[in-house]
N, C-alpha and C positions, 0 to 999 in steps of 0.2 A: 503811833507808838514806835519807839526805837528800842532795840535790844542790841547789846554789844557782843560781838564774837571776834576775838582776836583784834586785828587792826581794821575791821570793817563793822558797820552797823547794819542791822536789818530794820527797814521801815515797814509800816503796816501793810503796804502792797507787795512786800516780798523783795523789793529791789534793794541791792546793797549800796551803801554809801561809803565811799572811801574816807578813812580818817587821814586827812592830809598831813596832820602833825607827825605821823609816824612813817611817812612815805617820802621818797625823793621825788624830784620834779618829773623824771621820766615815767615813774609809776603813775603819778597823778595824770599827767598829760596823755598817756596811752589808754587810760581808763575813762576819759571824758567822752562818752559816746555821743554827746550832743554836738560835738565839734564836727563841722563839715571839713572836707579836704581843703577847701578854700581857707577856712579858719586856720587849719593846721599849717598851710603854706605861709599865711601871713605871720603867724607866730614864729615859724622857722626863720623867716626873713628878718624879723625884729631881733631874734636871738643872734643871728649872724652879724647884724649891724652893731649890736651892743658888744659882742665879742671883739669885733674889729676896733671899735673905739677904745675898749679896755686895753687891748694889746698895744695900740698906738700910744695911749697915755702912759702905760707902764714902760714901753720901749723908750720913751723920751724921758723917763724918770720923773714924771710929773705927779704931784699929789692931786687929789680931788679938789682941794682948795685952790691950787694953782690953776687947774683946768677951769674952775669957776671964774677966776680973774681974767684969764686969757679969752674965754668964750663969752662971758657975760651970762652964762646959764647958771641959775641958782644951784647952790650946793645940794639943797634938798632934792632937786630933780636929778642931779648927777648920781647921787647915792642910790636912787631907785633903779 
């Protein structure tokens, strides 16, 4: 059974579930107690790589579609 309280829900065992639709990524990430430090490190590395790719693409003035053409990576993957 769930009951809603603000931006969190209470489940039958008393644990709070974060309503991710009303939170930003950092709030959600910081409240995922099931993540190990290794998980957090992997996520941080992936975010850093994505940021560097995005900065490089934008720095070259390329659209996502142009990046697809150059790299052969599907547009649907690039936008994720």
